[in-house]
C-alpha positions, -999 to 999 in steps of 0.1 A, spaced: -494 -825 513 -468 -803 529 -447 -807 498 -477 -798 476 -484 -767 497 -448 -757 495 -448 -761 457 -480 -741 454 -467 -713 476 -435 -711 456 -455 -707 424 -476 -679 440 -443 -661 450 -429 -665 414 -462 -651 399 -461 -621 423 -425 -613 416 -431 -616 378 -461 -592 381 -442 -568 402 -412 -568 378 -435 -563 348 -452 -534 365 -419 -518 373 -407 -523 337 -439 -507 324 -434 -477 347 -398 -473 336 -407 -476 299 -435 -450 304 -411 -426 321 -385 -432 294 -411 -425 267 -421 -393 284 -385 -383 287 -381 -389 250 -411 -366 242 -404 -339 267 -371 -320 267 -358 -296 293 -335 -266 284 -312 -248 306 -322 -212 302 -290 -198 316 -272 -208 284 -294 -185 263 -290 -147 263 -320 -125 269 -332 -137 303 -353 -165 289 -373 -184 315 -385 -220 316 -421 -209 309 -411 -192 276 -392 -224 265 -422 -246 273 -433 -247 236 -398 -261 226 -398 -288 253 -426 -308 238 -406 -321 209 -411 -313 172 -440 -287 172 -450 -268 142 -469 -235 143 -499 -231 120 -491 -211 88 -479 -213 53 -443 -226 47 -421 -227 16 -408 -263 16 -388 -288 -5 -412 -317 -12 -397 -352 -15 -418 -382 -23 -404 -417 -20 -369 -402 -20 -376 -384 -53 -373 -346 -52 -405 -330 -65 -397 -294 -61 -403 -264 -38 -438 -252 -31 -460 -234 -5 -477 -258 19 -504 -248 45 -501 -262 80 -533 -263 101 -540 -272 137 -564 -302 144 -585 -301 176 -567 -315 206 -533 -313 188 -503 -291 198 -484 -293 165 -498 -283 131 -504 -307 103 -495 -302 66 -524 -298 42 -519 -324 14 -543 -314 -13 -554 -338 -41 -536 -316 -65 -503 -320 -46 -507 -358 -42 -514 -361 -79 -482 -342 -87 -461 -367 -67 -477 -397 -85 -504 -408 -61 -535 -424 -77 -561 -402 -61 -589 -424 -74 -578 -450 -48 -582 -425 -20 -615 -417 -2 -639 -396 -21 -630 -360 -25 -643 -339 4 -666 -309 -3 -635 -287 -6 -627 -305 -39 -592 -307 -52 -580 -281 -26 -593 -300 4 -568 -316 27 -562 -354 28 -551 -372 59 -527 -395 40 -515 -415 70 -551 -423 80 -562 -431 44 -533 -453 33 -517 -480 54 -479 -476 59 -480 -441 44 -460 -415 63 -456 -377 63 -428 -360 81 -418 -324 82 -381 -317 87 -380 -282 100 -342 -281 101 -341 -287 63 -375 -271 54 -383 -304 38 -416 -323 36 -409 -360 33 -438 -382 20 -437 -419 17 -465 -438 -2 -467 -475 -8 -463 -485 -45 -498 -499 -46 -512 -464 -43 -491 -449 -70 -502 -445 -106 -491 -475 -127 -483 -456 -158 -459 -464 -185 -427 -446 -179 -429 -411 -192 -467 -411 -194 -485 -378 -187 -523 -377 -185 -536 -356 -215 -557 -335 -191 -524 -320 -178 -512 -310 -213 -508 -272 -215 -515 -257 -249 -498 -225 -238 -508 -189 -244 -514 -165 -273 -479 -153 -281 -455 -145 -310 -419 -154 -315 -390 -147 -338 -360 -170 -338 -330 -156 -358 -295 -168 -368 -273 -144 -386 -239 -155 -399 -214 -135 -419 -182 -150 -433 -154 -132 -453 -123 -145 -469 -102 -126 -493 -98 -157 -514 -136 -159 -521 -144 -144 -555 -179 -135 -543 -168 -116 -513 -186 -117 -479 -211 -145 -475 -241 -135 -454 -268 -159 -442 -299 -151 -421 -322 -178 -409 -356 -168 -395 -383 -187 -378 -413 -166 -371 -444 -178 -353 -477 -169 -337 -497 -191 -313 -534 -188 -310 -552 -214 -289 -542 -249 -303 -529 -234 -336 -492 -227 -343 -485 -205 -373 -448 -209 -384 -427 -193 -412 -393 -208 -418 -371 -189 -443 -336 -179 -451 -318 -151 -469 -283 -156 -485 -263 -128 -500 -228 -122 -514 -212 -96 -536 -225 -113 -568 -259 -127 -559 -287 -129 -533 -313 -155 -526 -344 -157 -504 -359 -191 -496 -393 -198 -480 -387 -233 -467 -420 -236 -448 -451 -215 -440 -477 -235 -422 -504 -237 -396 -503 -267 -373 -523 -281 -344 -525 -313 -326 -555 -336 -327 -555 -352 -293 -582 -378 -300 -562 -391 -330 -527 -386 -314 -519 -367 -345 -507 -334 -360 -527 -315 -386 -505 -292 -408 -517 -268 -435 -495 -248 -458 -459 -252 -471 -446 -282 -453 -425 -314 -455 -440 -348 -459 -435 -375 -433 -404 -394 -441 -409 -427 -422 -412 -449 -453 -404 -426 -483 -379 -399 -486 -393 -366 -474 -403 -339 -500 -417 -304 -498 -453 -296 -507 -479 -269 -504 -510 -285 -490 -522 -304 -460 -509 -333 -439 -524 -354 -411 -499 -377 -394 -494 -396 -362 -473 -380 -335 -455 -406 -314 -446 -380 -288 -481 -382 -275 -476 -419 -267 -459 -430 -235 -439 -456 -253 -428 -433 -281 -393 -432 -295 -375 -399 -298 -370 -386 -333 -338 -395 -350 -314 -370 -365 -278 -377 -374 -247 -362 -359 -226 -342 -384 -189 -347 -377 -160 -331 -394 -127 -312 -392 -120 -275 -397 -84 -265 -406 -90 -229 -397 -118 -205 -387 -144 -220 -410 -180 -218 -421 -201 -250 -421 -233 -251 -442 -257 -280 -441 -284 -284 -468 -311 -310 -474 -333 -313 -505 -320 -280 -518 -327 -260 -487 -301 -246 -463 -312 -259 -429 -281 -249 -408 -251 -226 -410 -226 -217 -384 -190 -207 -378 -166 -232 -362 -132 -229 -347 -102 -249 -359 -103 -286 -350 -129 -313 -349 -166 -302 -348 -199 -320 -341 -233 -306 -349 -260 -323 -328 -289 -298 -329 -301 -303 -364 -338 -300 -372 -340 -314 -408 -372 -313 -427 -388 -347 -426 -369 -379 -419 -353 -389 -452 -329 -373 -476 -291 -372 -471 -275 -341 -456 -250 -322 -477 -222 -306 -457 -199 -278 -470 -169 -266 -450 -155 -233 -462 -120 -226 -448 -105 -192 -440 -84 -194 -472 -114 -200 -493 -110 -237 -498 -142 -256 -499 -147 -293 -488 -179 -311 -493 -193 -344 -479 -226 -359 -472 -241 -376 -442 -266 -405 -447 -299 -397 -432 -327 -424 -431 -349 -434 -403 -340 -465 -383 -360 -496 -385 -394 -488 -369 -413 -515 -349 -446 -510 -332 -462 -528 -303 -490 -553 -312 -521 -534 -321 -504 -500 -323 -505 -481 -356 -490 -451 -372 -502 -432 -403 -497 -401 -424 -517 -386 -453 -505 -356 -473 -518 -339 -504 -509 -307 -522 -486 -292 -548 -450 -303 -552 -422 -279 -541 -384 -281 -538 -354 -259 -531 -340 -257 -566 -363 -230 -579 -386 -255 -595 -417 -237 -608 -438 -269 -606 -476 -271 -605 -474 -309 -600 -502 -321 -577 -488 -347 -553 -500 -370 -526 -486 -395 -501 -502 -420 -478 -484 -443 -453 -497 -468 -428 -479 -490 -402 -494 -515 -379 -480 -538 -352 -491 -573 -359 -473 -591 -331 -442 -588 -309 -422 -599 -339 -438 -584 -370 -449 -549 -380 -464 -544 -415 -464 -512 -434 -475 -499 -468 -475 -466 -486 -482 -448 -519 -467 -417 -536 -484 -402 -566 -484 -372 -589 -494 -365 -624 -477 -391 -646 -462 -410 -617 -472 -434 -590 -452 -456 -566 -468 -481 -541 -447 -497 -514 -452 -527 -491 -429 -539 -464 -424 -554 -430 -402 -548 -399 -391 -578 -379 -379 -580 -343 -354 -609 -340 -328 -620 -314 -300 -607 -336 -316 -572 -343 -344 -554 -360 -348 -559 -397 -368 -540 -423 -376 -552 -458 -397 -534 -483 -403 -532 -520 -415 -503 -541 -427 -502 -577 -427 -470 -597 -444 -460 -630 -432 -428 -646 -446 -412 -678 -418 -390 -693 -426 -363 -719 -412 -365 -754 -387 -337 -748 -371 -353 -718 -334 -362 -721 -341 -393 -699 -361 -408 -727 -397 -406 -738 -424 -431 -729 -434 -449 -697 -406 -461 -674 -413 -488 -648 -390 -503 -622 -387 -516 -587 -366 -508 -557 -359 -531 -528 -345 -520 -494 -331 -540 -465 -323 -522 -433 -310 -533 -399 -305 -518 -365 -292 -532 -332 -282 -519 -298 -261 -540 -274 -260 -522 -241 -238 -548 -225 -211 -541 -251 -219 -505 -258 -225 -512 -295 -251 -494 -315 -257 -500 -352 -280 -471 -359 -285 -478 -396 -273 -505 -419 -291 -505 -452 -289 -517 -487 -311 -506 -515 -312 -518 -551 -332 -501 -579 -338 -513 -614 -330 -490 -644 -366 -479 -648 -372 -469 -612 -376 -432 -604 -382 -419 -569 -407 -390 -566 -382 -361 -568 -363 -376 -598 -396 -382 -616 -407 -346 -611 -374 -332 -622 -373 -355 -652 -408 -346 -662 -399 -309 -659 -365 -313 -674 -370 -292 -706 -387 -264 -687 -359 -264 -660 -331 -265 -685 -342 -235 -706 -360 -207 -687 -369 -174 -703 -358 -144 -683 -374 -110 -691 -350 -82 -687 -359 -47 -676 -357 -35 -713 -383 -60 -723 -360 -83 -743 -359 -120 -736 -332 -146 -738 -328 -183 -731 -305 -190 -702 -290 -223 -694 -291 -224 -656 -270 -250 -638 -263 -230 -606 -292 -244 -585 -291 -280 -596 -260 -293 -614 -270 -330 -620 -293 -327 -650 -285 -360 -666 -310 -379 -646 -306 -411 -666 -269 -412 -657 -272 -399 -622 -301 -420 -609 -289 -444 -582 -287 -481 -590 -277 -493 -555 -269 -477 -521 -253 -491 -491 -249 -472 -458 -238 -478 -423 -236 -459 -390 -218 -476 -361 -210 -464 -326 -189 -486 -302 -181 -477 -266 -148 -490 -253 -156 -480 -217 -128 -460 -201 -107 -466 -232 -128 -443 -253 -152 -449 -282 -152 -456 -320 -176 -442 -346 -180 -451 -383 -203 -439 -410 -201 -450 -446 -221 -447 -478 -215 -462 -513 -236 -454 -543 -237 -469 -577 -254 -450 -606 -270 -462 -638 -248 -454 -667 -216 -450 -645 -190 -476 -641 -175 -460 -610 -194 -457 -577 -192 -427 -553 -181 -436 -518 -176 -418 -485 -163 -433 -453 -156 -417 -419 -139 -435 -391 -129 -421 -358 -116 -430 -323 -118 -408 -291 -100 -417 -259 -84 -402 -228 -55 -411 -204 -57 -392 -171 -59 -356 -182 -48 -362 -218 -75 -365 -244 -68 -378 -279 -87 -386 -311 -79 -400 -346 -103 -397 -375 -101 -405 -412 -123 -397 -442 -122 -410 -477 -145 -400 -505 -147 -405 -543 -172 -391 -567 -189 -408 -597 -160 -396 -619 -135 -416 -598 -119 -385 -583 -109 -393 -547 -98 -375 -516 -83 -389 -484 -79 -370 -451 -65 -382 -417 -65 -362 -385 -48 -368 -351 -55 -345 -321 -40 -344 -286 -53 -320 -259 -45 -314 -223 -56 -288 -197 -28 -264 -188 -44 -247 -158 -76 -230 -149 -101 -233 -177 -76 -234 -205 -68 -263 -228 -39 -268 -252 -43 -290 -282 -23 -300 -313 -36 -315 -345 -17 -331 -374 -37 -336 -406 -26 -356 -437 -43 -354 -471 -34 -361 -507 -20 -325 -508 4 -331 -479 5 -326 -442 -6 -297 -419 2 -291 -382 -19 -268 -360 -16 -257 -324 -46 -244 -305 -53 -228 -271 -90 -228 -260 -105 -216 -228 -137 -204 -210 -144 -175 -187 -172 -161 -166 -191 -173 -136 -212 -197 -158 -186 -203 -185 -206 -180 -208 -174 -168 -226 -153 -190 -247 -121 -181 -266 -94 -197 -287 -63 -190 -307 -45 -211 -333 -14 -212 -353 -10 -234 -385 18 -246 -408 4 -261 -440 19 -285 -466 35 -256 -485 52 -244 -453 29 -214 -452 19 -201 -418 -15 -188 -406 -29 -175 -373 -64 -171 -361 -85 -162 -331 -122 -168 -322 -145 -161 -293 -181 -165 -283 -206 -153 -257 -237 -171 -244 -260 -146 -227 -295 -146 -215 -306 -124 -245 -288 -143 -272 -255 -157 -285 -226 -140 -302 -195 -155 -319 -167 -139 -340 -133 -149 -355 -103 -134 -373 -77 -151 -393 -46 -143 -414 -25 -164 -437 2 -159 -463 -21 -147 -490 -56 -143 -474 -75 -125 -447 -106 -139 -429 -133 -127 -406 -166 -139 -394 -195 -128 -371 -225 -147 -359 -255 -136 -339 -284 -157 -328 -313 -155 -304 -350 -151 -300 -377 -124 -295 -409 -136 -278 -439 -113 -275 -465 -122 -248 -490 -105 -226 -463 -92 -203 -444 -75 -232 -413 -84 -252 -386 -108 -239 -353 -115 -255 -337 -149 -252 -314 -175 -266 -323 -195 -297 -354 -215 -290 -366 -249 -301 -401 -258 -313 -415 -257 -277 -405 -231 -251 -416 -213 -220 -417 -178 -205 -412 -177 -168 -423 -147 -147 -405 -141 -114 -416 -106 -103 -387 -86 -89 -361 -114 -91 -338 -98 -116 -305 -118 -118 -320 -152 -108 -307 -181 -129 -327 -209 -146 -311 -241 -135 -298 -264 -163 -302 -236 -189 -267 -221 -192 -267 -183 -193 -304 -179 -189 -313 -152 -163 -344 -133 -152 -344 -98 -168 -352 -65 -152 -389 -69 -158 -390 -103 -141 -391 -125 -173 -368 -151 -188 -371 -174 -219 -366 -211 -213 -355 -222 -248 -360 -259 -247 -389 -280 -235 -400 -316 -244 -436 -316 -256 -461 -340 -239 -436 -347 -211 -430 -333 -176 -404 -306 -177 -391 -293 -144 -380 -257 -144 -360 -246 -114 -349 -211 -103 -317 -204 -85 -323 -172 -65 -286 -165 -60 -278 -130 -72 -313 -116 -66 -321 -87 -43 -326 -94 -6 -359 -75 -10 -374 -105 -29 -382 -140 -16 -394 -168 -39 -423 -188 -25 -415 -216 -48 -383 -223 -68 -396 -252 -89 -425 -256 -113 -436 -284 -136 -446 -278 -172 -463 -302 -196 -465 -284 -229 -481 -295 -262 -459 -294 -293 -451 -259 -304 -466 -243 -272 -453 -212 -256 -461 -218 -219 -461 -189 -194 -455 -199 -158 -454 -175 -129 -433 -180 -97 -448 -162 -68 -425 -139 -49 -428 -118 -18 -413 -83 -22 -402 -62 7 -370 -51 24 -351 -73 48 -334 -61 79 -315 -73 110 -329 -54 140 -312 -52 174 -339 -45 199 -332 -17 225 -351 -28 256 -357 -10 289 -336 -22 318 -349 -53 333 -370 -63 303 -361 -92 281 -378 -107 251 -378 -145 251 -359 -164 225 -381 -176 196 -408 -150 201 -428 -143 169 -424 -109 152 -454 -97 131 -468 -67 114 -497 -47 128 -519 -67 104 -507 -100 120 -484 -112 92 -454 -130 106 -421 -116 93 -395 -132 116 -386 -144 151 -365 -131 180 -331 -148 182 -304 -147 209 -293 -113 222 -327 -98 213 -319 -97 176 -346 -99 150 -342 -110 114 -372 -98 95 -382 -100 58 -409 -85 36 -408 -51 53 -422 -19 39 -400 12 38 -413 22 71 -438 9 97 -440 -9 130 -436 -45 142 -454 -61 171 -435 -85 195 -458 -104 219 -445 -130 243 -475 -131 267 -510 -118 272 -503 -90 297 -494 -55 287 -458 -58 300 -453 -88 278 -457 -69 245 -437 -42 227 -437 -23 195 -408 -14 172 -411 15 148 -386 15 119 -376 35 88 -354 18 62 -331 34 37 -350 37 4 -338 12 -22 -316 26 -50 -328 24 -85 -312 -2 -108 -292 -15 -78 -298 -50 -66 -293 -51 -28 -280 -85 -18 -272 -78 19 -296 -72 48 -298 -37 63 -286 -37 100 -304 -15 124 -310 -8 161 -344 4 174 -362 7 208 -390 -17 216 -416 3 236 -451 -5 248 -477 -7 220 -492 27 230 -463 45 214 -477 66 186 -447 83 168 -420 63 150 -386 65 164 -357 70 141 -334 40 137 -296 41 134 -278 20 109 -246 3 118 
């Protein structure tokens, strides 16, 4: 029994010790936790006689005062942008809480339908995210002025990547625009003298409608020509995910080659779909041996013209009409030599998801760029439908008076790539006077296309196609030209004296022998291969056979680009032959290396059937944003003739400018190019860089000199506006403002905005700013009086404009030219003072970027008269 009693007693002692130890640990943990939440500051380290009572508000951890703060918002580690966020104080809390509105949560991707029902305040009511969503967190980092929000994936919208709810699409405002591109090129070797080109895109937006006029004017010493490429009104039909176009337009080129017509078209717009593919346009690559002019035409229309410097060039910003029809490129050198080549242009194999469809319907009057005075009615209909993951079926029909051509085909998704196979049949009734032969011509055309991308190897076969047509097959454009052959060959010109004469006109279209020039077969290829850090290879090729010709026309381009440390090098070759068998071969090799600063030296050797040419070039950039580019060149050709040239360009907020000069043994050359845009809106007229189809006007009042991030050279003008030239329709576009360079009198409440424009929209977005002067004020205090560190400084109306720092120094923003500030660090009369100030008036047309530094007495609030302030 004694043993049992001893054992029982031992157990009671152990329990007591355990309980005592647990209690001690709990007390220690509690004290440690309190120590973590409460901090003590040694006031003697701070100037200004700050006491412990004044620092009490800083000793309780991370406390936030109620008010409105300009913060960077980060959601799930993704930067959303900068915006104004209200902080409010809940009952019983010492630190203010951010107000997360439904609108803000929707912006960061939260599925607000999964949150509790919207409070009476609606979309602007505040949501307690941490209470509504398990594991969600909201943290305000006052040091970085950043609001960090974390939301579990289950509460985020599960949208297809890139999807934007149509309710957020912005159709823009009523506005007008004029996009211009003027190019002048002179060479003393040109018989026609100075070549002038002016491309214009004029537009007016009203509601959902976009009115556009696309035209060009060409002039030289011998001739002038005005072309109206397109004049149309367009709007989107959201319910149909389509675009309705009325007027002079280009047909959809998904299945058939695109053509111009005057009429109406309704066609699907893949950009409205979350899984849409971006539109395809080829890259035009070539070599210029001097300061040269490059002209790109399609279907008889000049769609692009620019001046280029000596060396290789790439044109990536083409906006061809439609999606079919090869691009004809003409390079005019400084000595007047002209080189021509074509770039194959057909849409890649198009596959659709199961159940998805795409269509287009167009009807009107046929038009082309060869001065055809045709009244041919024309129509086109196409339809594509995704049958399964593997097959997409499509069909189409083109028809005009005396001609019709149905098509049927399929696209296949296979492990080795995407294939397209289609067959078209054409029936053409030719008039008796046609040189192609009278009667009805029938024929078939079969096309096989292929595309494949191998990300693991960096290989992309954009287009590989083969097409064969029988002798009786005519495409639409050839059929119309053949049926109008006699009228086109012989036109009657009425002179000013009333006499008439028959003129044989071959200038606008030189291939009149349609029977001989119609294509029998075509094979084309576009290949890009990445070699990693060893460079990349590209290849394009096209081979055409014609009915009635024994010799095909061919064109091949092959190039390699690479680099070794700071040395860059490239090799390219081109071979072309026409249907007469006349060929031309060219090979280029280029080396370039930086030689200090922003200057690069390069050397190019070219070899052709005429001989070899060597050229040395210096290129460089200048300006804070590299807005200036310049270059010089020296060339020695195959005849041992020397030539020198220089070129320069400027990319500014109001437009772009380029110029060049050249001189050779027997020629002189000069060029000038100017491009830009003029946009008229409710705020006035704003000048800008050349714009795309969809653009924005941003308004940042008073922020002259602020830059638009990612838009090189775009700055806010003196009236507070800037043109953002490129936006992607139906997608989220983030526009950010860099306030560097603006006046210290202006503060941006937000530096980032999100835009979701519809196609062709001109969106206006305003960035809120706070205007007022800024100053550093050293307080002059009576002896024995000190203002605590961190005391709020406010206007008489109660608006906070700053805080008191060490040494009784105040940094205040948003001040009027004169007035008073209230400083209150307690409730009693001796814990308040008032500062009267008068700031130097801002100078006109001068952007002040530094704070004004002043000293002023801080007196009891009863002071009535302002006290003059001295500036350091």
